[in-house]
C-alpha positions in Angstrom: 127.5 47.5 -54.1 125.7 50.2 -56.1 122.4 50.2 -54.1 124.3 50.9 -50.8 126.2 53.9 -52.4 122.9 55.4 -53.9 121.6 55.4 -50.4 124.6 56.8 -48.8 124.9 59.5 -51.4 121.1 60.4 -50.8 121.6 60.5 -47.2 124.6 62.8 -47.5 122.6 65.0 -49.8 119.5 64.9 -47.5 121.9 66.0 -44.7 123.1 69.0 -46.5 121.7 72.5 -45.9 118.9 73.5 -48.1 119.7 76.2 -50.5 116.8 77.1 -52.7 116.1 80.2 -54.6 114.2 81.9 -51.5 115.0 85.3 -50.0 114.3 86.1 -46.5 112.2 89.2 -45.7 112.1 91.5 -42.7 108.8 90.1 -41.7 110.2 86.6 -41.2 108.6 85.2 -44.4 110.3 83.9 -47.3 109.8 85.0 -50.6 111.0 83.7 -54.1 112.9 86.0 -56.3 111.2 84.7 -59.5 108.1 86.5 -60.6 104.9 84.6 -59.5 101.4 85.3 -57.9 100.9 87.0 -54.5 99.6 83.7 -53.0 102.9 81.9 -54.2 105.2 84.7 -53.1 104.7 84.3 -49.4 105.6 81.0 -47.8 106.3 80.8 -44.2 109.6 79.3 -42.9 107.3 76.8 -40.9 105.7 75.6 -44.3 109.0 75.4 -46.0 110.6 73.4 -43.2 107.5 71.0 -43.1 107.5 70.6 -47.0 111.2 69.6 -46.7 110.7 67.3 -43.8 107.9 65.6 -45.9 110.1 65.4 -48.9 113.2 63.9 -47.2 111.0 61.7 -45.3 109.2 60.2 -48.3 112.2 60.2 -50.3 114.4 58.4 -47.8 111.4 55.9 -47.4 111.1 55.3 -51.1 115.1 55.0 -51.3 115.0 52.4 -48.5 112.1 50.5 -50.1 113.8 50.5 -53.6 117.0 49.2 -51.7 115.0 46.4 -50.0 113.3 45.5 -53.2 116.5 45.0 -55.2 118.4 43.5 -52.2 119.1 39.8 -52.7 116.5 37.7 -50.8 117.8 35.5 -48.1 117.1 32.3 -50.0 118.8 33.7 -53.4 121.8 31.6 -54.8 125.0 33.1 -53.7 128.4 32.3 -51.9 126.7 32.4 -48.5 124.4 29.3 -49.1 125.7 26.6 -47.2 125.0 23.8 -44.3 126.9 23.1 -41.5 127.3 21.2 -38.1 127.2 23.6 -35.3 128.5 21.5 -32.5 131.1 19.2 -34.2 133.9 19.7 -36.8 135.8 17.6 -39.1 138.1 15.2 -37.1 136.3 15.5 -33.7 135.7 12.5 -31.3 132.4 11.8 -30.3 130.5 9.2 -28.1 128.8 6.2 -30.0 125.3 8.1 -29.2 125.6 11.8 -30.2 123.2 14.5 -31.1 124.3 16.4 -34.2 123.2 20.0 -34.7 122.6 21.3 -38.1 122.7 25.0 -39.6 121.7 26.3 -43.0 122.3 29.9 -44.5 121.0 31.2 -47.4 117.8 28.8 -47.5 114.6 28.8 -45.4 114.4 25.8 -43.4 110.7 24.3 -43.9 109.0 20.9 -43.2 108.6 18.8 -46.2 104.8 19.0 -45.3 105.0 22.6 -46.4 105.6 21.8 -50.1 108.2 22.6 -52.6 108.9 26.3 -52.3 111.7 28.0 -54.0 114.8 28.3 -51.7 113.6 26.2 -49.0 114.2 22.6 -47.7 115.3 20.6 -44.8 118.4 18.7 -43.8 119.2 15.0 -44.5 122.4 13.0 -42.9 124.1 10.5 -45.0 126.4 8.2 -43.1 129.4 6.6 -44.5 128.7 7.4 -48.2 131.7 7.1 -50.4 130.6 10.3 -52.3 130.8 13.8 -50.2 127.4 14.8 -51.7 124.1 13.9 -53.3 123.9 14.9 -56.9 121.8 17.9 -57.5 118.3 17.0 -58.2 118.8 13.3 -57.3 116.2 12.1 -54.6 117.5 11.1 -51.4 116.8 7.4 -50.6 115.0 6.3 -47.5 117.1 3.8 -46.1 119.5 2.9 -43.1 122.4 5.3 -44.2 120.4 8.3 -45.5 118.4 10.0 -42.3 115.7 12.4 -43.2 114.8 15.3 -41.0 111.5 16.3 -43.0 110.0 18.1 -40.0 112.7 20.9 -40.3 114.5 19.5 -37.5 117.9 21.3 -36.5 119.6 18.5 -34.9 119.3 14.6 -34.7 120.5 11.8 -32.6 122.6 9.2 -34.2 124.1 6.0 -32.6 127.3 4.8 -34.4 129.7 1.9 -34.0 133.3 2.8 -32.6 135.7 3.9 -35.3 135.9 6.6 -38.3 132.8 7.6 -39.8 132.0 10.1 -42.6 129.0 12.2 -42.2 127.5 14.3 -44.9 124.9 16.8 -44.2 122.9 17.4 -47.3 120.0 20.0 -47.9 117.0 19.1 -50.2 113.7 20.3 -51.1 110.4 19.0 -50.0 110.6 16.2 -52.7 113.9 15.1 -51.0 115.7 16.2 -54.3 119.1 17.2 -53.3 120.6 20.9 -53.7 123.8 19.1 -54.6 127.4 19.9 -53.4 126.9 23.6 -52.9 124.4 22.6 -50.1 126.4 19.6 -48.5 129.0 19.6 -45.8 131.0 16.4 -45.2 133.0 15.7 -42.1 134.8 12.8 -40.5 134.3 11.8 -36.9 135.9 9.5 -34.6 133.4 7.5 -32.6 135.2 6.4 -29.5 134.8 3.1 -27.7 132.8 3.1 -24.6 
């Protein structure tokens, strides 16, 4: 990562001993070897040390600010964007009434009432849909097989009949428009007979 290399290089340089064109004098005062005015010639060790600390502190702060400014925001598109079930995995056996827990990475979880904000949305749970995701940009319907968690819930209770069921966790924006395959996770659960 180029930004990290820059920061590491800067920190290594900052930790190195200072070597400037200053020559120590017997009075404990440093004197530049180049020709300059009498005021500029005498700078105490304390002043030099404080100036160096200020420079390094300011430079380190600026380097970190630059690194943070160029860092990828949490909601930017990338390989870590995903949704998942946190308490059940593909092939698990669950009781007919079960609370499913949801997670999202790379996007901000917000209620639909917060409006459409880039990189944000809420969960939807699609039950027994033949397709493993809702196409990107397609509005998720409001019906018995599409559960909406528009208040930014991170879990939802579902009651299913015994047998195999396909569950798709789909992330969508405030308008319930799907983020597509990249923000979907499909599992199959076996609902046991009570």
